[in-house]
PDBQT receptor file of N, H, CA, C and O in Angstrom, charges set to zero:
ATOM      1  N   UNK A   1       1.354  -0.994  -0.029  1.00  0.00    +0.000 N 
ATOM      2  CA  UNK A   1      -0.191  -0.316   0.412  1.00  0.00    +0.000 C 
ATOM      3  C   UNK A   1       0.481   0.732  -0.039  1.00  0.00    +0.000 C 
ATOM      4  O   UNK A   1       1.675   0.522   0.171  1.00  0.00    +0.000 OA
ATOM      5  N   UNK A   2       0.233   2.239  -0.796  1.00  0.00    +0.000 N 
ATOM      6  H   UNK A   2      -0.737   2.409  -0.966  1.00  0.00    +0.000 HD
ATOM      7  CA  UNK A   2       1.449   3.042  -1.057  1.00  0.00    +0.000 C 
ATOM      8  C   UNK A   2       0.419   4.744   0.021  1.00  0.00    +0.000 C 
ATOM      9  O   UNK A   2      -0.707   5.211  -0.149  1.00  0.00    +0.000 OA
ATOM     10  N   UNK A   3       1.583   5.142   1.051  1.00  0.00    +0.000 N 
ATOM     11  H   UNK A   3       2.498   4.763   1.190  1.00  0.00    +0.000 HD
ATOM     12  CA  UNK A   3       1.437   6.328   1.415  1.00  0.00    +0.000 C 
ATOM     13  C   UNK A   3       1.437   7.245   1.089  1.00  0.00    +0.000 C 
ATOM     14  O   UNK A   3       2.267   7.763   0.342  1.00  0.00    +0.000 OA
ATOM     15  N   UNK A   4      -0.337   8.134   1.976  1.00  0.00    +0.000 N 
ATOM     16  H   UNK A   4      -1.012   7.713   2.582  1.00  0.00    +0.000 HD
ATOM     17  CA  UNK A   4      -0.610   9.538   1.539  1.00  0.00    +0.000 C 
ATOM     18  C   UNK A   4       0.023  10.728   1.907  1.00  0.00    +0.000 C 
ATOM     19  O   UNK A   4      -0.046  11.199   3.042  1.00  0.00    +0.000 OA
ATOM     20  N   UNK A   5       0.276  10.932   1.525  1.00  0.00    +0.000 N 
ATOM     21  H   UNK A   5       0.332  10.550   0.603  1.00  0.00    +0.000 HD
ATOM     22  CA  UNK A   5       1.157  11.799   1.584  1.00  0.00    +0.000 C 
ATOM     23  C   UNK A   5       1.063  12.911   2.734  1.00  0.00    +0.000 C 
ATOM     24  O   UNK A   5      -0.156  13.052   2.626  1.00  0.00    +0.000 OA
ATOM     25  N   UNK A   6       1.453  13.925   3.882  1.00  0.00    +0.000 N 
ATOM     26  H   UNK A   6       2.442  13.810   3.970  1.00  0.00    +0.000 HD
ATOM     27  CA  UNK A   6       0.900  15.621   4.091  1.00  0.00    +0.000 C 
ATOM     28  C   UNK A   6       0.285  16.334   3.631  1.00  0.00    +0.000 C 
ATOM     29  O   UNK A   6       0.990  16.898   2.795  1.00  0.00    +0.000 OA
ATOM     30  N   UNK A   7      -1.326  17.001   3.613  1.00  0.00    +0.000 N 
ATOM     31  H   UNK A   7      -1.899  16.543   4.292  1.00  0.00    +0.000 HD
ATOM     32  CA  UNK A   7      -1.627  17.283   2.568  1.00  0.00    +0.000 C 
ATOM     33  C   UNK A   7      -2.293  17.167   1.356  1.00  0.00    +0.000 C 
ATOM     34  O   UNK A   7      -2.759  18.020   0.601  1.00  0.00    +0.000 OA
ATOM     35  N   UNK A   8      -2.249  15.881   1.306  1.00  0.00    +0.000 N 
ATOM     36  H   UNK A   8      -1.870  15.188   1.919  1.00  0.00    +0.000 HD
ATOM     37  CA  UNK A   8      -2.904  15.371  -0.649  1.00  0.00    +0.000 C 
ATOM     38  C   UNK A   8      -3.638  15.019  -0.375  1.00  0.00    +0.000 C 
ATOM     39  O   UNK A   8      -3.775  14.843   0.835  1.00  0.00    +0.000 OA
ATOM     40  N   UNK A   9      -4.652  14.653  -1.265  1.00  0.00    +0.000 N 
ATOM     41  H   UNK A   9      -4.540  14.796  -2.248  1.00  0.00    +0.000 HD
ATOM     42  CA  UNK A   9      -6.130  14.134  -1.091  1.00  0.00    +0.000 C 
ATOM     43  C   UNK A   9      -6.025  12.838  -1.180  1.00  0.00    +0.000 C 
ATOM     44  O   UNK A   9      -5.466  12.165  -2.046  1.00  0.00    +0.000 OA
ATOM     45  N   UNK A  10      -6.847  12.377   0.182  1.00  0.00    +0.000 N 
ATOM     46  H   UNK A  10      -7.301  12.923   0.885  1.00  0.00    +0.000 HD
ATOM     47  CA  UNK A  10      -6.983  10.794  -0.363  1.00  0.00    +0.000 C 
ATOM     48  C   UNK A  10      -7.446   9.691  -1.475  1.00  0.00    +0.000 C 
ATOM     49  O   UNK A  10      -8.119   9.821  -2.498  1.00  0.00    +0.000 OA
ATOM     50  N   UNK A  11      -7.165   9.176  -1.203  1.00  0.00    +0.000 N 
ATOM     51  H   UNK A  11      -6.619   9.071  -0.372  1.00  0.00    +0.000 HD
ATOM     52  CA  UNK A  11      -7.659   8.004  -2.742  1.00  0.00    +0.000 C 
ATOM     53  C   UNK A  11      -9.193   8.174  -2.483  1.00  0.00    +0.000 C 
ATOM     54  O   UNK A  11      -9.821   8.669  -1.547  1.00  0.00    +0.000 OA
ATOM     55  N   UNK A  12      -9.594   7.530  -3.755  1.00  0.00    +0.000 N 
ATOM     56  H   UNK A  12      -9.084   7.127  -4.516  1.00  0.00    +0.000 HD
ATOM     57  CA  UNK A  12     -10.820   7.423  -3.399  1.00  0.00    +0.000 C 
ATOM     58  C   UNK A  12     -11.334   5.798  -2.297  1.00  0.00    +0.000 C 
ATOM     59  O   UNK A  12     -10.296   5.224  -1.967  1.00  0.00    +0.000 OA
ATOM     60  N   UNK A  13     -12.212   5.289  -1.917  1.00  0.00    +0.000 N 
ATOM     61  H   UNK A  13     -13.056   5.755  -2.184  1.00  0.00    +0.000 HD
ATOM     62  CA  UNK A  13     -12.035   4.103  -1.752  1.00  0.00    +0.000 C 
ATOM     63  C   UNK A  13     -13.278   3.656  -0.851  1.00  0.00    +0.000 C 
ATOM     64  O   UNK A  13     -13.708   4.509  -0.074  1.00  0.00    +0.000 OA
ATOM     65  N   UNK A  14     -14.066   2.067  -0.884  1.00  0.00    +0.000 N 
ATOM     66  H   UNK A  14     -13.717   1.374  -1.515  1.00  0.00    +0.000 HD
ATOM     67  CA  UNK A  14     -15.402   1.904  -0.503  1.00  0.00    +0.000 C 
ATOM     68  C   UNK A  14     -15.251   1.514   0.485  1.00  0.00    +0.000 C 
ATOM     69  O   UNK A  14     -14.083   1.526   0.874  1.00  0.00    +0.000 OA
ATOM     70  N   UNK A  15     -16.469   0.880   1.574  1.00  0.00    +0.000 N 
ATOM     71  H   UNK A  15     -17.418   0.870   1.258  1.00  0.00    +0.000 HD
ATOM     72  CA  UNK A  15     -16.269   0.397   2.752  1.00  0.00    +0.000 C 
ATOM     73  C   UNK A  15     -17.832   0.326   3.296  1.00  0.00    +0.000 C 
ATOM     74  O   UNK A  15     -18.635   1.192   2.949  1.00  0.00    +0.000 OA
ATOM     75  N   UNK A  16     -18.143  -0.565   4.014  1.00  0.00    +0.000 N 
ATOM     76  H   UNK A  16     -17.491  -1.269   4.296  1.00  0.00    +0.000 HD
ATOM     77  CA  UNK A  16     -19.314  -1.006   3.892  1.00  0.00    +0.000 C 
ATOM     78  C   UNK A  16     -20.029  -0.723   5.014  1.00  0.00    +0.000 C 
ATOM     79  O   UNK A  16     -19.860  -1.441   5.999  1.00  0.00    +0.000 OA
ATOM     80  N   UNK A  17     -21.087   0.529   5.071  1.00  0.00    +0.000 N 
ATOM     81  H   UNK A  17     -21.224   1.113   4.271  1.00  0.00    +0.000 HD
ATOM     82  CA  UNK A  17     -21.297   0.176   6.828  1.00  0.00    +0.000 C 
ATOM     83  C   UNK A  17     -22.431  -0.513   7.657  1.00  0.00    +0.000 C 
ATOM     84  O   UNK A  17     -23.119  -1.204   6.905  1.00  0.00    +0.000 OA
ATOM     85  N   UNK A  18     -22.901  -0.559   9.101  1.00  0.00    +0.000 N 
ATOM     86  H   UNK A  18     -22.342   0.002   9.711  1.00  0.00    +0.000 HD
ATOM     87  CA  UNK A  18     -22.857  -1.236   9.735  1.00  0.00    +0.000 C 
ATOM     88  C   UNK A  18     -24.388  -1.828   9.536  1.00  0.00    +0.000 C 
ATOM     89  O   UNK A  18     -25.044  -2.657  10.166  1.00  0.00    +0.000 OA
ATOM     90  N   UNK A  19     -24.659  -1.007   8.350  1.00  0.00    +0.000 N 
ATOM     91  H   UNK A  19     -24.127  -0.333   7.838  1.00  0.00    +0.000 HD
ATOM     92  CA  UNK A  19     -25.987  -2.080   8.199  1.00  0.00    +0.000 C 
ATOM     93  C   UNK A  19     -25.677  -3.288   6.385  1.00  0.00    +0.000 C 
ATOM     94  O   UNK A  19     -26.440  -3.908   5.644  1.00  0.00    +0.000 OA
ATOM     95  N   UNK A  20     -24.121  -3.043   6.420  1.00  0.00    +0.000 N 
ATOM     96  H   UNK A  20     -23.501  -2.540   7.021  1.00  0.00    +0.000 HD
ATOM     97  CA  UNK A  20     -23.881  -3.437   5.285  1.00  0.00    +0.000 C 
ATOM     98  C   UNK A  20     -23.852  -2.705   3.842  1.00  0.00    +0.000 C 
ATOM     99  O   UNK A  20     -23.570  -3.495   2.940  1.00  0.00    +0.000 OA
ATOM    100  N   UNK A  21     -24.105  -1.233   3.373  1.00  0.00    +0.000 N 
ATOM    101  H   UNK A  21     -24.334  -0.592   4.105  1.00  0.00    +0.000 HD
ATOM    102  CA  UNK A  21     -24.117  -1.375   2.568  1.00  0.00    +0.000 C 
ATOM    103  C   UNK A  21     -22.994  -0.119   2.507  1.00  0.00    +0.000 C 
ATOM    104  O   UNK A  21     -22.514   0.692   3.298  1.00  0.00    +0.000 OA
ATOM    105  N   UNK A  22     -22.862  -0.490   0.946  1.00  0.00    +0.000 N 
ATOM    106  H   UNK A  22     -23.252  -1.149   0.303  1.00  0.00    +0.000 HD
ATOM    107  CA  UNK A  22     -21.196   0.368   0.532  1.00  0.00    +0.000 C 
ATOM    108  C   UNK A  22     -21.638   1.737   0.592  1.00  0.00    +0.000 C 
ATOM    109  O   UNK A  22     -22.764   2.226   0.498  1.00  0.00    +0.000 OA
ATOM    110  N   UNK A  23     -20.845   2.091   0.716  1.00  0.00    +0.000 N 
ATOM    111  H   UNK A  23     -19.931   1.694   0.792  1.00  0.00    +0.000 HD
ATOM    112  CA  UNK A  23     -20.487   4.224   1.406  1.00  0.00    +0.000 C 
ATOM    113  C   UNK A  23     -18.536   3.981   1.057  1.00  0.00    +0.000 C 
ATOM    114  O   UNK A  23     -17.744   3.119   1.438  1.00  0.00    +0.000 OA
ATOM    115  N   UNK A  24     -18.327   5.644  -0.135  1.00  0.00    +0.000 N 
ATOM    116  H   UNK A  24     -18.971   6.344  -0.445  1.00  0.00    +0.000 HD
ATOM    117  CA  UNK A  24     -17.543   5.464  -0.999  1.00  0.00    +0.000 C 
ATOM    118  C   UNK A  24     -17.874   7.453  -0.413  1.00  0.00    +0.000 C 
ATOM    119  O   UNK A  24     -18.652   8.366  -0.133  1.00  0.00    +0.000 OA
ATOM    120  N   UNK A  25     -15.817   6.683  -0.673  1.00  0.00    +0.000 N 
ATOM    121  H   UNK A  25     -15.185   5.942  -0.901  1.00  0.00    +0.000 HD
ATOM    122  CA  UNK A  25     -15.664   8.779   0.355  1.00  0.00    +0.000 C 
ATOM    123  C   UNK A  25     -16.333   9.553  -1.344  1.00  0.00    +0.000 C 
ATOM    124  O   UNK A  25     -17.026  10.569  -1.379  1.00  0.00    +0.000 OA
ATOM    125  N   UNK A  26     -16.062   9.060  -2.107  1.00  0.00    +0.000 N 
ATOM    126  H   UNK A  26     -15.499   8.234  -2.079  1.00  0.00    +0.000 HD
ATOM    127  CA  UNK A  26     -16.583  10.399  -3.290  1.00  0.00    +0.000 C 
ATOM    128  C   UNK A  26     -18.350  11.140  -2.775  1.00  0.00    +0.000 C 
ATOM    129  O   UNK A  26     -18.876  12.252  -2.811  1.00  0.00    +0.000 OA
ATOM    130  N   UNK A  27     -18.877   9.298  -2.187  1.00  0.00    +0.000 N 
ATOM    131  H   UNK A  27     -18.450   8.394  -2.158  1.00  0.00    +0.000 HD
ATOM    132  CA  UNK A  27     -20.391   9.960  -1.606  1.00  0.00    +0.000 C 
ATOM    133  C   UNK A  27     -20.147  11.228  -0.475  1.00  0.00    +0.000 C 
ATOM    134  O   UNK A  27     -21.205  11.628   0.011  1.00  0.00    +0.000 OA
ATOM    135  N   UNK A  28     -19.200  11.758  -0.098  1.00  0.00    +0.000 N 
ATOM    136  H   UNK A  28     -18.340  11.433  -0.493  1.00  0.00    +0.000 HD
ATOM    137  CA  UNK A  28     -18.884  12.839   0.654  1.00  0.00    +0.000 C 
ATOM    138  C   UNK A  28     -18.777  13.977   0.803  1.00  0.00    +0.000 C 
ATOM    139  O   UNK A  28     -19.084  14.766   1.697  1.00  0.00    +0.000 OA
ATOM    140  N   UNK A  29     -17.793  14.114  -1.192  1.00  0.00    +0.000 N 
ATOM    141  H   UNK A  29     -17.544  13.473  -1.918  1.00  0.00    +0.000 HD
ATOM    142  CA  UNK A  29     -17.781  15.227  -2.196  1.00  0.00    +0.000 C 
ATOM    143  C   UNK A  29     -18.522  15.864  -1.530  1.00  0.00    +0.000 C 
ATOM    144  O   UNK A  29     -19.537  15.415  -0.998  1.00  0.00    +0.000 OA
ATOM    145  N   UNK A  30     -17.955  17.476  -1.438  1.00  0.00    +0.000 N 
ATOM    146  H   UNK A  30     -17.130  17.840  -1.871  1.00  0.00    +0.000 HD
ATOM    147  CA  UNK A  30     -18.122  18.923  -1.255  1.00  0.00    +0.000 C 
ATOM    148  C   UNK A  30     -18.024  19.785   0.145  1.00  0.00    +0.000 C 
ATOM    149  O   UNK A  30     -17.853  20.988   0.341  1.00  0.00    +0.000 OA
ATOM    150  N   UNK A  31     -18.232  18.494   1.174  1.00  0.00    +0.000 N 
ATOM    151  H   UNK A  31     -18.371  17.517   1.014  1.00  0.00    +0.000 HD
ATOM    152  CA  UNK A  31     -17.492  18.485   2.024  1.00  0.00    +0.000 C 
ATOM    153  C   UNK A  31     -16.139  19.012   2.580  1.00  0.00    +0.000 C 
ATOM    154  O   UNK A  31     -15.004  18.870   2.126  1.00  0.00    +0.000 OA
ATOM    155  N   UNK A  32     -16.597  19.688   3.738  1.00  0.00    +0.000 N 
ATOM    156  H   UNK A  32     -17.519  19.803   4.106  1.00  0.00    +0.000 HD
ATOM    157  CA  UNK A  32     -15.290  20.024   4.652  1.00  0.00    +0.000 C 
ATOM    158  C   UNK A  32     -14.186  19.059   4.621  1.00  0.00    +0.000 C 
ATOM    159  O   UNK A  32     -13.326  18.900   3.755  1.00  0.00    +0.000 OA
ATOM    160  N   UNK A  33     -14.411  18.313   5.969  1.00  0.00    +0.000 N 
ATOM    161  H   UNK A  33     -15.110  18.443   6.674  1.00  0.00    +0.000 HD
ATOM    162  CA  UNK A  33     -14.742  16.963   6.729  1.00  0.00    +0.000 C 
ATOM    163  C   UNK A  33     -15.119  16.168   6.324  1.00  0.00    +0.000 C 
ATOM    164  O   UNK A  33     -16.076  16.225   5.552  1.00  0.00    +0.000 OA
ATOM    165  N   UNK A  34     -14.511  15.030   6.680  1.00  0.00    +0.000 N 
ATOM    166  H   UNK A  34     -13.734  14.983   7.307  1.00  0.00    +0.000 HD
ATOM    167  CA  UNK A  34     -15.203  13.779   7.354  1.00  0.00    +0.000 C 
ATOM    168  C   UNK A  34     -14.314  13.007   8.083  1.00  0.00    +0.000 C 
ATOM    169  O   UNK A  34     -13.106  13.009   8.318  1.00  0.00    +0.000 OA
ATOM    170  N   UNK A  35     -15.061  12.502   8.302  1.00  0.00    +0.000 N 
ATOM    171  H   UNK A  35     -16.043  12.501   8.111  1.00  0.00    +0.000 HD
ATOM    172  CA  UNK A  35     -14.070  11.629   9.703  1.00  0.00    +0.000 C 
ATOM    173  C   UNK A  35     -14.636  10.127   9.531  1.00  0.00    +0.000 C 
ATOM    174  O   UNK A  35     -15.834   9.941   9.318  1.00  0.00    +0.000 OA
ATOM    175  N   UNK A  36     -13.884   9.264   9.616  1.00  0.00    +0.000 N 
ATOM    176  H   UNK A  36     -12.911   9.415   9.789  1.00  0.00    +0.000 HD
ATOM    177  CA  UNK A  36     -13.681   7.998   9.289  1.00  0.00    +0.000 C 
ATOM    178  C   UNK A  36     -13.324   6.988  10.677  1.00  0.00    +0.000 C 
ATOM    179  O   UNK A  36     -12.165   6.847  11.067  1.00  0.00    +0.000 OA
ATOM    180  N   UNK A  37     -14.443   6.352  11.312  1.00  0.00    +0.000 N 
ATOM    181  H   UNK A  37     -15.384   6.466  10.995  1.00  0.00    +0.000 HD
ATOM    182  CA  UNK A  37     -13.513   5.536  12.632  1.00  0.00    +0.000 C 
ATOM    183  C   UNK A  37     -14.018   4.230  11.899  1.00  0.00    +0.000 C 
ATOM    184  O   UNK A  37     -14.994   3.988  11.189  1.00  0.00    +0.000 OA
ATOM    185  N   UNK A  38     -12.717   3.329  12.465  1.00  0.00    +0.000 N 
ATOM    186  H   UNK A  38     -11.924   3.526  13.041  1.00  0.00    +0.000 HD
ATOM    187  CA  UNK A  38     -12.848   2.164  12.034  1.00  0.00    +0.000 C 
ATOM    188  C   UNK A  38     -12.648   1.400  14.075  1.00  0.00    +0.000 C 
ATOM    189  O   UNK A  38     -11.818   1.713  14.929  1.00  0.00    +0.000 OA
ATOM    190  N   UNK A  39     -13.826   0.369  14.143  1.00  0.00    +0.000 N 
ATOM    191  H   UNK A  39     -14.499   0.115  13.449  1.00  0.00    +0.000 HD
ATOM    192  CA  UNK A  39     -14.621  -0.040  15.561  1.00  0.00    +0.000 C 
ATOM    193  C   UNK A  39     -14.576  -1.336  14.509  1.00  0.00    +0.000 C 
ATOM    194  O   UNK A  39     -15.036  -1.583  13.394  1.00  0.00    +0.000 OA
ATOM    195  N   UNK A  40     -13.595  -2.157  15.702  1.00  0.00    +0.000 N 
ATOM    196  H   UNK A  40     -13.221  -1.957  16.607  1.00  0.00    +0.000 HD
ATOM    197  CA  UNK A  40     -13.763  -3.893  15.470  1.00  0.00    +0.000 C 
ATOM    198  C   UNK A  40     -14.453  -4.826  16.382  1.00  0.00    +0.000 C 
ATOM    199  O   UNK A  40     -14.613  -6.046  16.339  1.00  0.00    +0.000 OA
ATOM    200  N   UNK A  41     -14.938  -3.616  17.496  1.00  0.00    +0.000 N 
ATOM    201  H   UNK A  41     -14.809  -2.625  17.531  1.00  0.00    +0.000 HD
ATOM    202  CA  UNK A  41     -16.455  -4.621  18.489  1.00  0.00    +0.000 C 
ATOM    203  C   UNK A  41     -17.335  -5.318  17.886  1.00  0.00    +0.000 C 
ATOM    204  O   UNK A  41     -17.913  -6.279  18.393  1.00  0.00    +0.000 OA
ATOM    205  N   UNK A  42     -17.624  -4.617  16.016  1.00  0.00    +0.000 N 
ATOM    206  H   UNK A  42     -17.155  -3.837  15.604  1.00  0.00    +0.000 HD
ATOM    207  CA  UNK A  42     -18.636  -5.019  15.972  1.00  0.00    +0.000 C 
ATOM    208  C   UNK A  42     -18.164  -5.972  14.248  1.00  0.00    +0.000 C 
ATOM    209  O   UNK A  42     -17.259  -5.675  13.470  1.00  0.00    +0.000 OA
ATOM    210  N   UNK A  43     -19.007  -6.932  14.160  1.00  0.00    +0.000 N 
ATOM    211  H   UNK A  43     -19.743  -7.173  14.793  1.00  0.00    +0.000 HD
ATOM    212  CA  UNK A  43     -19.107  -8.311  13.785  1.00  0.00    +0.000 C 
ATOM    213  C   UNK A  43     -19.913  -8.585  12.381  1.00  0.00    +0.000 C 
ATOM    214  O   UNK A  43     -20.056  -9.735  11.966  1.00  0.00    +0.000 OA
TER     215      UNK A  43
């Protein structure tokens, strides 16, 4: 995996939310901040 340089744009990616729905970073385009939380307690 390549490193993301400081002050650069995050690469596009998709993950499943807690309901199993696919969510992509591009879904939040135009918003100033996006908070991503990884919680390994849910399976």
